[in-house]
C-alpha positions in Angstrom: 135.0 15.8 118.6 131.8 17.2 120.3 130.3 15.1 123.1 126.9 16.7 122.7 124.2 13.9 122.7 121.3 13.7 120.2 118.9 14.5 123.1 120.9 17.6 124.0 121.1 18.6 120.4 117.3 18.4 120.1 116.8 20.5 123.2 119.3 23.1 121.9 117.5 23.3 118.5 114.2 23.5 120.3 115.3 26.6 122.1 116.5 28.1 118.8 113.0 27.5 117.3 111.3 29.4 120.1 113.7 32.3 119.6 113.3 32.2 115.8 109.5 32.4 116.0 109.9 35.6 118.0 111.5 37.3 115.1 109.5 39.8 113.1 107.1 38.2 110.5 108.0 34.5 111.4 104.7 32.7 112.1 106.1 29.2 112.5 109.6 27.8 113.2 110.4 24.1 112.7 113.5 21.9 112.4 114.6 18.7 110.5 117.0 16.0 111.6 119.4 15.0 108.8 120.0 11.3 108.4 123.1 10.9 106.4 122.8 7.1 106.2 119.4 7.2 104.4 119.9 10.4 102.5 116.8 12.0 104.0 115.9 14.7 106.5 112.8 14.5 108.7 110.7 17.4 109.9 110.3 16.6 113.6 110.2 19.7 115.8 107.7 22.5 115.5 106.8 25.8 117.2 103.6 27.4 115.9 102.2 24.7 113.7 98.4 24.6 113.1 98.3 21.1 111.6 100.3 17.8 111.5 100.7 17.9 107.7 104.4 18.6 107.9 105.2 16.5 111.0 107.5 13.5 110.5 107.8 14.1 106.7 110.9 12.3 105.5 112.3 14.3 102.6 115.1 13.2 100.2 118.1 15.5 100.4 118.1 18.1 97.6 114.4 18.6 97.7 112.6 21.8 98.7 114.1 24.7 100.6 115.6 22.4 103.3 117.2 20.1 100.8 118.8 23.0 98.9 120.0 24.4 102.2 121.7 21.0 103.1 123.2 20.7 99.6 124.6 24.3 99.6 125.4 24.3 103.4 124.1 27.9 103.6 120.8 29.6 104.3 118.2 29.5 101.6 115.0 31.6 101.5 112.0 32.1 99.1 109.2 34.6 99.1 106.5 32.2 97.9 107.3 28.5 98.4 104.8 27.1 96.0 105.7 29.5 93.2 109.5 29.5 93.8 111.8 28.4 91.1 115.1 26.5 91.8 113.5 24.1 94.3 111.5 20.9 93.9 107.8 21.0 94.7 107.0 17.4 95.8 105.6 18.5 99.1 103.7 21.6 98.0 100.4 20.1 99.3 101.6 19.8 102.9 103.2 23.3 102.8 100.0 24.8 101.4 97.9 22.9 103.9 99.8 24.5 106.7 99.2 27.8 105.0 102.9 28.7 104.5 104.2 31.1 101.9 107.6 32.7 102.6 110.1 30.4 104.0 113.8 30.2 104.9 116.1 27.4 106.0 119.4 27.6 107.9 121.9 24.7 108.4 122.9 23.6 111.9 126.4 22.1 111.9 128.0 19.8 114.5 131.6 18.9 114.0 131.5 20.6 110.6 128.6 18.4 109.3 125.0 19.6 108.8 123.0 17.6 111.4 119.8 19.7 111.5 118.0 22.4 109.5 116.1 25.3 111.2 113.2 26.7 109.3 111.2 29.9 109.6 108.1 30.6 107.6 105.3 33.2 107.3 101.7 32.6 106.2 101.9 35.7 103.9 104.2 36.5 101.0 106.8 38.6 102.8 110.5 39.2 102.1 112.8 37.8 104.8 115.6 40.3 104.6 119.3 39.5 105.0 119.2 41.2 108.4 116.7 38.7 109.7 118.5 35.7 108.2 121.7 37.0 109.8 120.0 37.1 113.1 118.8 33.5 112.7 122.4 32.4 111.7 123.7 34.2 114.8 121.1 32.4 117.0 122.2 29.1 115.7 125.9 29.8 116.2 125.5 31.3 119.6 123.4 28.4 120.8 126.1 26.0 119.6 128.8 28.0 121.4 126.8 28.2 124.6 126.2 24.4 124.8 129.4 23.2 126.5 130.4 19.7 125.6 130.2 17.2 128.4 130.6 13.5 129.0 127.4 11.4 128.7 126.1 10.4 132.1 124.3 7.2 132.9 121.0 9.2 133.1 121.5 10.5 129.6 122.3 7.1 128.2 119.3 5.5 130.0 116.9 8.1 128.7 118.2 7.6 125.1 117.9 3.8 125.5 114.3 4.3 126.6 113.6 6.4 123.6 115.1 3.8 121.2 113.3 1.0 122.9 109.9 2.8 122.5 110.5 2.8 118.7 111.7 -0.8 118.3 109.0 -3.2 117.0 110.8 -6.4 118.1 109.6 -7.2 121.7 112.7 -9.1 122.6 115.0 -6.3 121.5 112.7 -3.7 123.2 112.8 -5.7 126.5 116.6 -6.0 126.3 117.0 -2.3 125.8 114.6 -1.6 128.6 116.6 -3.8 130.9 119.9 -2.1 130.0 118.3 1.3 130.7 117.1 0.0 134.1 120.6 -1.1 134.9 122.0 2.3 134.0 119.3 4.0 135.9 120.4 2.0 139.0 124.0 3.3 138.5 122.8 6.9 138.6 121.5 6.5 142.2 118.1 6.8 143.8 115.6 9.3 142.3 115.8 12.9 143.6 113.0 14.1 145.9 112.0 16.7 143.2 111.3 13.8 140.8 108.9 11.9 143.0 105.8 14.1 143.4 104.8 13.8 139.7 101.2 12.6 139.4 99.7 11.4 136.1 96.0 10.9 135.5 94.8 7.3 134.8 94.5 8.1 131.1 97.9 9.7 130.9 99.3 6.6 132.5 97.4 4.4 130.1 98.8 6.3 127.1 102.4 6.3 128.5 102.2 2.6 129.3 101.2 1.8 125.7 104.0 4.1 124.4 106.5 2.3 126.7 105.4 -0.9 124.9 106.6 0.6 121.6 103.2 1.5 120.2 102.8 4.5 117.8 100.0 7.0 118.5 97.6 5.4 116.0 98.1 2.0 117.7 97.6 3.5 121.2 94.4 5.2 120.0 93.0 1.8 118.7 94.0 0.0 122.0 92.4 2.6 124.2 89.4 3.6 122.1 90.6 7.2 121.7 91.2 9.5 118.8 94.8 10.1 117.7 94.5 13.8 118.7 93.3 12.8 122.2 96.3 10.4 122.6 98.6 13.2 121.5 96.9 15.5 124.1 97.4 13.0 126.9 101.0 12.3 125.9 101.8 16.1 125.7 100.3 16.6 129.1 102.3 13.7 130.6 105.5 14.9 129.0 105.0 18.4 130.4 104.4 17.0 133.9 107.5 14.8 133.6 109.6 17.7 132.2 110.4 15.6 129.1 111.1 16.6 125.5 110.7 13.2 123.9 108.4 10.2 124.3 111.4 8.0 125.4 112.5 10.5 128.0 109.0 10.7 129.4 108.9 6.9 129.7 112.3 6.9 131.4 111.3 9.6 133.9 108.0 7.9 134.6 109.8 4.6 135.4 112.4 6.5 137.5 109.6 8.1 139.5 108.0 4.6 140.0 104.9 5.4 137.9 105.7 2.7 135.3 107.1 -0.8 135.9 
């Protein structure tokens, strides 16, 4: 069984997205996490998006290009998403709002199970040839092969606990998860010197503090009197400074660097 963690998997797929977007007519690359328990997949990673219309959409399996890809466990592509036959069209409005036309989806398997879906799309009606699809499949397979399985460290687990805690609405559970993460952080030893010089602006700290309390972007915006887009901008900047790929990881690294309590 693979020991790749969910965070490592997200980072690996993120690298694939950047590579996919560099292929020929691909204007945007994005990915979905498959939740087998709920029977949905969520569009949660993007490279090249112009809007947030597709972000965090939870789509039932079997719907759209991605749903068909999951059901068949093989690549699926269409020249014109909105006009395509053989797929459902429940989310045509979001797809059209992002300006997408041609689209393909490729399954990403871990331990023989589809865990993610990688998409590529163009804003014009083009034909994604078999050669391009084969290159995407090769990118996915090569990325999986190059990611050596390794045991989860205390740092990995602490970062994941911080991410989970940030999404938990119950304050008591959130506090307990935070305490467990702090314990694991202590096991991993003192922070490295390279981690310490990070400096966040007062507003970046305000936003990250609210995120650490478990507030979503909309709630953070209300609390701080900012727009949601401004909150996202501060959060993105803080994540970049902290070399983090998720909100939870940013909170964990900020605490590790002594920037948050």
